[in-house]
N, C-alpha and C positions, 0 to 999 in steps of 0.2 A: 194272281196267276203269274208264274214265271214266263219270260219271253219264249215264244214258240216259233222257231225258225224251221221251215219245212220245205223240202224239195219233193215234188211229185214226179215220179218216173213211171213209165208204162208205154206200151206200143200205141200207135195211132188208133183212135177209136175206142180205146179201153175205158174211157169215162173219167180221165184225169180232171177235165174241166168241171164236170158235175160234182165230183168229190171235193175239188178245191173250193168251189162256191159254197158248198155245205159247211165245210170246215171254217171258212171265212165268216159265215153267219153265226156258227156255234161259238166261236172263240174270239170274234171281233178283231180279226187280223186281215190286212189287205192282201190281195192276190197280185202278183206280178206275172202276167202272162205275156210271153214273148210275142205270141200271135197278135194280141191286142195292141201291144206297144208298137209293133211294126205297122199295123193298119193305121193307128193314130198318126204315127210319124209320116206315113206315106201321103196323108191328107194335107200335110204342110207344103207350101210352095217354096220352101227354102231348098238349098242345094242337096241336103241330106234326104229330105222328103222326096224330092224328084228322083234321086238315085234309087231309093228303096222302092218307089212306085214302079219304076222300070223293071227292076228285078222281079217283083211280085207279079207284074203283068206277064212276064215271060214264064211264070211258073217255076222259077229257080229259087234256091235257098239263099237267103241273105248271108253274106260272109260273117263268120264268127266275130271278127274284129268290130263290126258295126253293132252286132247284137250285144256283145260284152259291154260296149260303151253305153248303150241304151239302158241295159239292166242296171248298171252302176248308177246312172243318173236317176233312174226311177227310185232306187233305194234311198237316195238322198232326198227326193221330193216327198215321199210318203211318210206318214206317222207310223214308224215301225217299233215303237216302244214295246208293244205286246208281241211283236214278231211279224212274220210275213210268210207267204206261201209262194214259192217259185214254181210256176206251172209251164212246162215246156223248156225248162232251162235247169242245168246244162244239158246240151244235146250231144256233145262230143268231147273228145279229150282236150281240145283247145279251150272250150268253154268251161270245162271242169277246172282246169288250171287257173283260168281267169277268175272264176268264182272263189277259188281258194285264196287267191291274192286279195280280192276285194274283202273277203271275210277277215283276213289277217289285218288289213288296214283298218277295218271297223272294230277290231278286237271282239269278233263274234264267232260263234261256232254253230253249226247246224244241230238241231235237236233230233230231227227225224227225217228219214228218206222213205216216203210212202210209195211202195211199188204196187201198181194196180195189176193184179194177176188175172189173166184171162186167156182162154184157148184161142188159137188162131182161127179156127173154123167159125167160132162165134163172132169174132171180129169182122171177118170177111162178110158174113151174113148181115151183121149190123150196119156196116158201112155201105155195102152194095145196095141195100134197100133204102138208103137215106136219099131224100129229095130236098132241094133247097129252092127258095124263091129268089130269083135274080134281082127282083125289085126291092123287097123289104127285108130280105135276109132270113125270113122265117124258115125253120128246119122241121121236116116231117120224116116219119118212118113208115114205109108202106105196110109194115106188120104191126108195130106197136103204137104208132101215132099218125094214122093216115089222115089226109085232108077229107073234109066232108064231101067234096066233089072230086072225082077222080083227077089227080094231077093238077088241081087248081088250088092256089093259095087261099086259105080261109080269110086272111086278113086283107088282101088287096086284089084278089082275083087274077093274078098273073099265073101263067102256066109254069109249073115247077120243072126244074131241071135236075139231072144227075151230074154233079161235079165230076170233072175228069179224075180227080183224086179218089173218087168213090167207086170207080169201076174196078171189078175184081182183079184184072191184070195189073193195074196201077197199085192197088192195095197190097198185092203180094210183093211188088217192088219196094213199096214204102216199108213193109215189114222187114225185107232183106236189109235195107239201109239202117233201120232201127237196130236190128240184131248186130250189125257190124259196128255201128258208131256209138250207140247209146247203151246197149247191154253191158259192155265192159265197164261202164261207170258204176253199174249196179254192184259188180264184184268189188270194186274199190270201196264203195260205201259199206258193203257187207263186212269187209275187213275191219272197218272202224266200228262195227256194231250198231250202225244207224238205221238199218233197213227193217221196216215192218211191212208185211204184206197186207193188202186190202183187196177183197174180192171184187172183180170187175163184172160179175154176172149175178147180181142179187137185186131183189126188189128195192126201189129207192126208199121205201118205208123202213127197211131194215138197216139202212146205212147209219143213221144217227147213233143207234145202239152199238154198232160195230166200231164206229169212230171213237166213241167214248171209251170203249174197251181197250182201244189202242193208245189213245192220247190221254185218257183220264179226265 
């Protein structure tokens, strides 16, 4: 198999992470998730970890300069011989340019930009009905994956919460930011002929077949 270097793009709640994990399993390539990297780094007690933890605790976005540095480091750490999946990166113009520079330094090119295509109304319903366990991190959906006992975590018995980011008003704001900052990157990648659409509102059982049809 030739190396498969993929960027996952799509609005918040579109299912990028689910699709990235499925592709990772199917093609045996690592995922580089900016969300995961930031959470891992925030757990460190060094200067950078403390700085990121403070930013995340305030609900703010970590500056692109830090994110670019972390992604570049992660690319060096992982076995990327068969490729990799960038999930949640690049998010804006600054990150787009940083990734381009990193790829040039590594003498690599992207093979695919997978755009998760989904209607805003479905996104808002999906996210606004999501509930999270503040203790163990388990995620539920009131419609598709409800807990056995109303608003109580099946795994640890803690009362579930709705994250601030999952409230309809905040979701709409997140979508506005996405349209402004990330959507333009899609157009840049389309000009390069890299973009393939992947549906965001299909049964999980259908995804492997769809993915094979796109990636081969």
